Structure formats: structure tokens, C-alpha cells
DSSP file (Angstrom, degrees, kcal/mol; ACC not computed):
  #  RESIDUE AA STRUCTURE BP1 BP2  ACC     N-H-->O    O-->H-N    N-H-->O    O-->H-N    TCO  KAPPA ALPHA  PHI   PSI    X-CA   Y-CA   Z-CA
    1    1 A V              0   0    0      0, 0.0    30,-2.7     0, 0.0     2,-0.5   0.000 360.0 360.0 360.0 128.1   -6.2   10.2    6.1
    2    2 A T  E     -a   31   0A   0     28,-0.2     2,-0.5    30,-0.1    30,-0.2  -0.962 360.0-159.6-117.4 132.2   -2.7    8.7    5.7
    3    3 A M  E     -a   32   0A   0     28,-3.2    30,-3.1    -2,-0.5     2,-0.5  -0.930   6.4-161.9-108.1 131.3   -1.2    7.8    2.3
    4    4 A I  E     -a   33   0A   0     -2,-0.5     2,-0.4    28,-0.2    30,-0.2  -0.959  11.0-179.8-113.8 124.0    1.7    5.3    2.3
    5    5 A H        -     0   0    0     28,-3.0    31,-2.1    -2,-0.5    30,-0.4  -0.988  26.4-149.5-130.5 135.7    3.8    5.2   -0.7
    6    6 A R  S    S+     0   0    0     -2,-0.4    -1,-0.1    29,-0.2    28,-0.1   0.840  76.9  79.8 -72.0 -32.3    6.8    2.9   -1.4
    7    7 A G  S    S-     0   0    0     28,-0.1    28,-2.7     2,-0.1    29,-0.2  -0.179  80.6-129.2 -71.3 163.5    8.6    5.4   -3.5
    8    8 A S  S    S-     0   0    0     26,-0.2     2,-0.2    27,-0.1    -1,-0.1   0.700  89.6  -9.7 -82.5 -20.1   10.5    8.4   -2.5
    9    9 A G  S    S-     0   0    0     25,-0.0     2,-0.6     0, 0.0    -2,-0.1  -0.791  85.9 -79.1-154.0-165.3    8.6   10.6   -4.8
   10   10 A F        +     0   0    0     -2,-0.2     8,-0.0     1,-0.1    -5,-0.0  -0.896  36.8 168.1-119.9 105.2    6.0   10.5   -7.6
   11   11 A S  S    S+     0   0    0     -2,-0.6     2,-0.3     0, 0.0    -1,-0.1   0.645  71.4  41.2 -88.9 -15.7    7.4    9.6  -11.0
   12   12 A R  S    S+     0   0    0      2,-0.1     2,-0.1     3,-0.0     0, 0.0  -0.772  78.0  73.4-125.1 170.6    3.9    9.0  -12.5
   13   13 A G  S    S-     0   0    0     -2,-0.3     2,-0.1     4,-0.0    -3,-0.0  -0.059  85.8 -61.1 106.1 151.0    0.6   10.8  -12.2
   14   14 A K    >>  -     0   0    0      1,-0.1     4,-2.3    -2,-0.1     3,-0.6  -0.434  45.8-126.9 -67.7 141.4   -0.7   14.0  -13.5
   15   15 A S  H 3> S+     0   0    0      1,-0.3     4,-2.1     2,-0.2     5,-0.2   0.815 109.4  56.5 -64.4 -28.3    1.3   17.0  -12.3
   16   16 A R  H 3> S+     0   0    0      2,-0.2     4,-1.9     1,-0.2    -1,-0.3   0.862 109.2  47.4 -74.3 -30.5   -1.9   18.7  -11.0
   17   17 A N  H <> S+     0   0    0     -3,-0.6     4,-2.4     2,-0.2    -2,-0.2   0.925 113.1  47.0 -71.3 -43.7   -2.7   15.6   -8.8
   18   18 A V  H  X S+     0   0    0     -4,-2.3     4,-2.1     2,-0.2    -2,-0.2   0.897 112.7  51.0 -60.6 -40.7    0.9   15.4   -7.4
   19   19 A T  H  X S+     0   0    0     -4,-2.1     4,-2.1    -5,-0.2    -2,-0.2   0.901 112.8  45.2 -66.6 -44.0    0.7   19.2   -6.7
   20   20 A E  H  X S+     0   0    0     -4,-1.9     4,-2.4     2,-0.2    -2,-0.2   0.884 111.1  52.6 -68.9 -37.3   -2.6   18.8   -4.8
   21   21 A L  H  X S+     0   0    0     -4,-2.4     4,-2.0     2,-0.2    -2,-0.2   0.919 111.2  46.4 -63.9 -44.1   -1.4   15.8   -2.9
   22   22 A R  H  X S+     0   0    0     -4,-2.1     4,-2.5     2,-0.2    -2,-0.2   0.878 112.0  52.8 -66.2 -37.2    1.7   17.7   -1.8
   23   23 A R  H  X S+     0   0    0     -4,-2.1     4,-2.0     1,-0.2     6,-0.3   0.935 108.3  49.8 -65.5 -45.6   -0.5   20.7   -0.9
   24   24 A L  H  <>S+     0   0    0     -4,-2.4     5,-1.6     1,-0.2     6,-1.2   0.876 112.6  46.8 -61.1 -39.7   -2.7   18.6    1.3
   25   25 A A  H ><5S+     0   0    0     -4,-2.0     3,-0.8     4,-0.2    -1,-0.2   0.876 110.7  51.4 -64.2 -41.7    0.2   17.1    3.1
   26   26 A E  H 3<5S+     0   0    0     -4,-2.5    -2,-0.2     1,-0.2    -1,-0.2   0.804 112.0  47.4 -65.2 -31.9    1.8   20.5    3.7
   27   27 A T  T 3<5S-     0   0    0     -4,-2.0    -1,-0.2    -5,-0.1    -2,-0.2   0.479 115.2-115.3 -89.3  -4.2   -1.4   21.9    5.1
   28   28 A G  T < 5S+     0   0    0     -3,-0.8    -3,-0.2    -4,-0.3    -4,-0.1   0.511  81.5 123.6  83.8   4.0   -1.9   18.9    7.4
   29   29 A R  S   <S+     0   0    0     -5,-1.6     2,-0.3    -6,-0.3    -4,-0.2   0.831  84.0  12.5 -69.2 -28.3   -5.1   17.7    5.7
   30   30 A I  S    S-     0   0    0     -6,-1.2     2,-0.5    -9,-0.1    -2,-0.3  -0.938  73.6-125.6-135.6 162.3   -3.3   14.3    5.1
   31   31 A T  E     -a    2   0A   0    -30,-2.7   -28,-3.2    -2,-0.3     2,-0.6  -0.959  23.8-160.1-108.5 127.7   -0.3   12.6    6.3
   32   32 A L  E     -a    3   0A   0     -2,-0.5     2,-0.6   -30,-0.2   -28,-0.2  -0.929   6.9-171.7-114.1 116.1    2.0   11.4    3.5
   33   33 A L  E     -a    4   0A   0    -30,-3.1   -28,-3.0    -2,-0.6     3,-0.3  -0.930  10.7-175.6-105.9 114.2    4.6    8.7    4.3
   34   34 A T        +     0   0    0     -2,-0.6    17,-0.4     1,-0.2   -26,-0.2  -0.612  65.8  30.0-103.8 162.7    7.0    8.1    1.4
   35   35 A T  S    S+     0   0    0    -28,-2.7    16,-1.0   -30,-0.4     2,-0.3   0.902 103.1 109.8  54.1  45.0    9.6    5.4    1.2
   36   36 A S  E     -B   50   0B   0    -31,-2.1     2,-0.3    -3,-0.3    -1,-0.2  -0.933  45.9-169.1-145.6 161.4    7.4    3.3    3.4
   37   37 A E  E     -B   49   0B   0     12,-2.0    12,-2.6    -2,-0.3     2,-0.4  -0.990  31.7-101.6-154.1 154.6    5.2    0.1    3.2
   38   38 A I  E     +B   48   0B   0     -2,-0.3    10,-0.3    10,-0.2     3,-0.1  -0.645  34.5 174.3 -77.4 126.7    2.6   -1.8    5.1
   39   39 A T  E     +     0   0B   0      8,-3.1     2,-0.3    -2,-0.4     9,-0.2   0.681  63.6  15.8-102.0 -27.5    4.2   -4.8    6.8
   40   40 A Q  E     -B   47   0B   0      7,-1.2     7,-2.7     2,-0.0     2,-0.4  -0.990  56.0-157.6-150.8 147.2    1.4   -6.1    8.9
   41   41 A V  E     +B   46   0B   0     -2,-0.3     2,-0.3     5,-0.2     5,-0.2  -0.984  19.0 169.1-132.7 120.7   -2.4   -5.7    9.0
   42   42 A T        -     0   0    0      3,-2.7    -2,-0.0    -2,-0.4     5,-0.0  -0.726  52.8 -95.2-120.2 175.6   -4.4   -6.5   12.3
   43   43 A D  S    S+     0   0    0     -2,-0.3    16,-0.1     1,-0.2     3,-0.1   0.755 123.3  25.2 -62.4 -23.0   -8.0   -5.7   13.1
   44   44 A A  S    S+     0   0    0      1,-0.2    15,-1.2    14,-0.1     2,-0.3   0.678 123.0  28.4-114.2 -24.1   -6.8   -2.5   14.9
   45   45 A A  E     - C   0  58B   0     13,-0.2    -3,-2.7    15,-0.0     2,-0.5  -0.952  55.9-136.7-146.6 155.7   -3.5   -1.4   13.4
   46   46 A L  E     -BC  41  57B   0     11,-2.7    11,-2.1    -2,-0.3     2,-0.5  -0.935  23.8-138.2-109.4 133.3   -1.3   -1.3   10.3
   47   47 A G  E     -BC  40  56B   0     -7,-2.7    -8,-3.1    -2,-0.5    -7,-1.2  -0.827  25.7-169.7 -88.0 129.0    2.4   -2.0   10.8
   48   48 A V  E     -BC  38  55B   0      7,-3.0     7,-2.4    -2,-0.5     2,-0.4  -0.985   9.2-163.9-129.4 133.1    4.4    0.4    8.6
   49   49 A A  E     +BC  37  54B   0    -12,-2.6   -12,-2.0    -2,-0.4     2,-0.3  -0.945  22.1 148.1-115.4 135.4    8.0    0.2    7.9
   50   50 A G  E >   -BC  36  53B   0      3,-2.5     3,-2.0    -2,-0.4   -14,-0.2  -0.838  61.3 -72.6-150.4-173.5   10.0    3.1    6.5
   51   51 A A  T 3  S+     0   0    0    -16,-1.0     3,-0.1   -17,-0.4   -15,-0.1   0.812 128.6  49.5 -59.0 -29.7   13.4    4.9    6.3
   52   52 A A  T 3  S-     0   0    0      1,-0.3    -1,-0.3     0, 0.0     2,-0.3   0.374 122.3 -97.5 -93.5   7.2   12.8    6.2    9.8
   53   53 A G  E <   -C   50   0B   0     -3,-2.0    -3,-2.5     2,-0.0    -1,-0.3  -0.764  54.3 -45.2 116.9-160.3   11.9    2.9   11.3
   54   54 A G  E     +C   49   0B   0     -2,-0.3     2,-0.3    -5,-0.2    -5,-0.2  -0.746  47.5 167.1-111.2 160.6    8.6    1.2   12.1
   55   55 A T  E     -C   48   0B   0     -7,-2.4    -7,-3.0    -2,-0.3     2,-0.4  -0.947  30.6-118.1-156.2 173.1    5.4    2.3   13.6
   56   56 A W  E     -C   47   0B   0     -2,-0.3     2,-0.4    -9,-0.2    -9,-0.2  -0.963  24.2-165.1-118.7 135.8    1.7    1.2   14.1
   57   57 A L  E     -C   46   0B   0    -11,-2.1   -11,-2.7    -2,-0.4     2,-0.2  -0.985  20.0-126.7-124.6 131.5   -1.2    3.3   12.7
   58   58 A A  E     -C   45   0B   0     -2,-0.4     2,-0.3   -13,-0.2   -13,-0.2  -0.498  37.4-177.1 -70.8 149.8   -4.8    2.8   13.7
   59   59 A W        +     0   0    0    -15,-1.2     3,-0.1    -2,-0.2    -2,-0.0  -0.994  36.3 175.5-150.9 150.4   -7.1    2.3   10.8
   60   60 A D  S    S+     0   0    0      1,-0.4     2,-0.3    -2,-0.3    -1,-0.1   0.501  81.3  32.2-125.4 -18.2  -10.7    1.8    9.8
   61   61 A R        -     0   0    0      2,-0.0     2,-0.4     0, 0.0    -1,-0.4  -0.997  62.0-167.6-138.9 137.5  -10.5    1.7    6.0
   62   62 A L        -     0   0    0     -2,-0.3     2,-0.5    -3,-0.1    -3,-0.0  -0.995   3.1-174.6-131.7 128.5   -7.7    0.4    3.8
   63   63 A L        -     0   0    0     -2,-0.4     2,-0.6     2,-0.0    -2,-0.0  -0.988  11.5-162.8-120.3 122.0   -7.5    1.1    0.1
   64   64 A V        -     0   0    0     -2,-0.5     2,-0.6     2,-0.0    -2,-0.0  -0.924  10.2-171.2-112.7 124.2   -4.6   -0.8   -1.6
   65   65 A L        +     0   0    0     -2,-0.6    -2,-0.0     1,-0.1     0, 0.0  -0.957  13.6 169.9-110.6 111.6   -3.4    0.3   -5.1
   66   66 A I        -     0   0    0     -2,-0.6     3,-0.4     1,-0.3    -1,-0.1   0.397  33.7-127.6-110.5  -0.4   -1.0   -2.4   -6.2
   67   67 A G        -     0   0    0      1,-0.2    -1,-0.3     3,-0.1     0, 0.0  -0.323  47.8 -53.3  84.7-170.6   -0.3   -1.7   -9.7
   68   68 A S  S    S+     0   0    0      1,-0.2    -1,-0.2    -2,-0.1    -2,-0.0   0.704 128.6  52.6 -86.2 -18.4   -0.6   -4.2  -12.7
   69   69 A L  S    S-     0   0    0     -3,-0.4    -1,-0.2    27,-0.1    27,-0.1  -0.820  83.8-150.3-116.8  92.6    1.6   -6.9  -11.1
   70   70 A P        -     0   0    0      0, 0.0     2,-1.9     0, 0.0     3,-0.2  -0.246  20.3-118.4 -62.4 143.7    0.3   -7.7   -7.7
   71   71 A P     >  +     0   0    0      0, 0.0     4,-2.3     0, 0.0     3,-0.4  -0.547  38.5 179.4 -80.8  79.3    2.9   -8.8   -5.0
   72   72 A W  H  > S+     0   0    0     -2,-1.9     4,-3.4     1,-0.2     5,-0.2   0.846  73.5  53.1 -52.2 -45.6    1.1  -12.2   -4.5
   73   73 A E  H  > S+     0   0    0      1,-0.2     4,-2.2     2,-0.2    -1,-0.2   0.932 112.5  43.9 -61.1 -45.8    3.6  -13.5   -1.9
   74   74 A T  H  > S+     0   0    0     -3,-0.4     4,-1.1     2,-0.2    -1,-0.2   0.913 115.9  47.7 -61.1 -45.9    3.2  -10.4    0.3
   75   75 A L  H  <>S+     0   0    0     -4,-2.3     5,-2.6     1,-0.2     3,-0.5   0.919 112.3  49.7 -63.3 -44.5   -0.6  -10.4   -0.1
   76   76 A G  H ><5S+     0   0    0     -4,-3.4     3,-1.6     1,-0.2    -1,-0.2   0.888 105.1  56.6 -62.1 -37.8   -0.8  -14.1    0.7
   77   77 A A  H 3<5S+     0   0    0     -4,-2.2    -1,-0.2     1,-0.3    -2,-0.2   0.790 106.8  51.4 -62.9 -27.7    1.3  -13.8    3.8
   78   78 A M  T 3<5S-     0   0    0     -4,-1.1    -1,-0.3    -3,-0.5    -2,-0.2   0.379 125.4-103.1 -89.0   4.7   -1.2  -11.2    5.1
   79   79 A G  T < 5S+     0   0    0     -3,-1.6     2,-0.5     1,-0.3    -3,-0.2   0.653  73.1 144.0  87.1  15.6   -4.1  -13.6    4.4
   80   80 A V      < -     0   0    0     -5,-2.6    -1,-0.3    -6,-0.1     2,-0.2  -0.793  32.0-162.0 -91.3 124.4   -5.4  -12.1    1.2
   81   81 A G        -     0   0    0     -2,-0.5     2,-0.4    18,-0.3    -5,-0.0  -0.493  13.6-121.0-102.4 171.1   -6.6  -14.8   -1.2
   82   82 A R    >   -     0   0    0     -2,-0.2     3,-1.4     3,-0.0     2,-0.3  -0.914  31.3-106.9-112.4 144.3   -7.3  -14.8   -5.0
   83   83 A V  T 3  S+     0   0    0     15,-0.7    15,-0.2    -2,-0.4     3,-0.1  -0.516 105.7   6.0 -68.5 122.9  -10.6  -15.7   -6.5
   84   84 A G  T 3  S+     0   0    0     -2,-0.3    -1,-0.3     1,-0.3     2,-0.2   0.404  95.9 136.3  87.7  -5.9  -10.3  -19.2   -8.0
   85   85 A A    <   -     0   0    0     -3,-1.4    -1,-0.3     1,-0.1     6,-0.0  -0.483  58.2-120.8 -82.6 145.3   -6.8  -19.8   -6.8
   86   86 A I    >   -     0   0    0     -2,-0.2     3,-2.4    -3,-0.1    -1,-0.1  -0.717  46.9 -94.4 -80.6 129.3   -5.9  -23.2   -5.3
   87   87 A P  T 3  S+     0   0    0      0, 0.0    -1,-0.1     0, 0.0    -6,-0.0  -0.141 107.3   7.1 -50.2 136.5   -4.7  -22.6   -1.7
   88   88 A H  T 3  S+     0   0    0      1,-0.2    -2,-0.0    -3,-0.0   -12,-0.0   0.591  93.2 137.9  64.9  17.2   -0.9  -22.2   -1.4
   89   89 A E    <   -     0   0    0     -3,-2.4    -1,-0.2     1,-0.0     2,-0.0  -0.807  55.4-125.2 -82.6 121.2   -0.6  -22.2   -5.2
   90   90 A P        -     0   0    0      0, 0.0    -4,-0.1     0, 0.0     3,-0.1  -0.398  28.5-108.3 -66.5 144.1    2.0  -19.5   -6.3
   91   91 A A        -     0   0    0      1,-0.1     3,-0.1     4,-0.1   -18,-0.1  -0.497  36.3-104.3 -70.2 137.4    0.7  -17.1   -8.8
   92   92 A P    >   -     0   0    0      0, 0.0     3,-2.1     0, 0.0    -1,-0.1  -0.276  51.7 -83.7 -55.7 147.6    2.0  -17.4  -12.3
   93   93 A S  T 3  S+     0   0    0      1,-0.3   -24,-0.0    -3,-0.1     0, 0.0  -0.310 114.1   5.4 -57.0 130.5    4.6  -14.7  -13.2
   94   94 A G  T 3  S+     0   0    0      1,-0.2    -1,-0.3   -24,-0.1     2,-0.1   0.509  88.6 156.6  77.6   6.5    2.8  -11.6  -14.4
   95   95 A M    <   -     0   0    0     -3,-2.1     2,-0.5   -25,-0.1    -1,-0.2  -0.436  26.2-161.3 -72.2 134.8   -0.6  -12.9  -13.6
   96   96 A I        +     0   0    0     -2,-0.1     2,-0.3   -27,-0.1   -27,-0.1  -0.969  30.3 134.6-117.1 131.8   -3.2  -10.1  -13.0
   97   97 A G        -     0   0    0     -2,-0.5     2,-0.2     0, 0.0    -2,-0.0  -0.927  53.2 -66.4-162.4-179.3   -6.4  -11.2  -11.2
   98   98 A A              0   0    0     -2,-0.3   -15,-0.7   -15,-0.2     0, 0.0  -0.495 360.0 360.0 -77.7 145.6   -9.0  -10.5   -8.5
   99   99 A V              0   0    0    -17,-0.2   -18,-0.3    -2,-0.2    -1,-0.1   0.254 360.0 360.0-119.7 360.0   -8.0  -10.5   -4.8
């Protein structure tokens, strides 16, 4: 399991969850990539860019937690659509909806 986080640390979340996440990373149970983001998604690999450069990671499941204001331009560029959206119509500012 690899967790990719845009931030350099965790400013939110319950302290016990953050502690457990760090423990799992320290013991090698998960890989934690901070200050990183997914830049491309293909059938076989994820393009990941971070402070140390870019890499490709093989994947078979992808869970995306995007917060309350989805990055519609980025998601659209990766081929992710919105339910009920008109093709190529930009999302209204602050819109929260299904993808």
C-alpha cells in the first residue's frame, strides 16, 4: 500500500490516526509519499511527482480523497467526468458533486 499526500505533514486528523500512519510507514507496512501528487493515471501505472522528482508506480486499486472542493480541471484532464455535467463545461466555483 502506498499513500500519496500533497502536504508535507498532517495538519488535520486525529492524533491517534496520524501516529498509526507514521508507525505503519516506519515499520515498512505502507509507503508514505508526502509533498507528492498523482500527475497521470494509466491502466498499469500512476505518474507521481514530488520534491525528489517523478516516478511511476504500478497499481491495481486507487482511492482518491479530494476534500470538499474537488480539483475539477485536474480530474477532467485525467478523463474523470461528473454525473450530469455537460461535456467540457467548467465546474462552478465551490461546486461539490459526484465524479
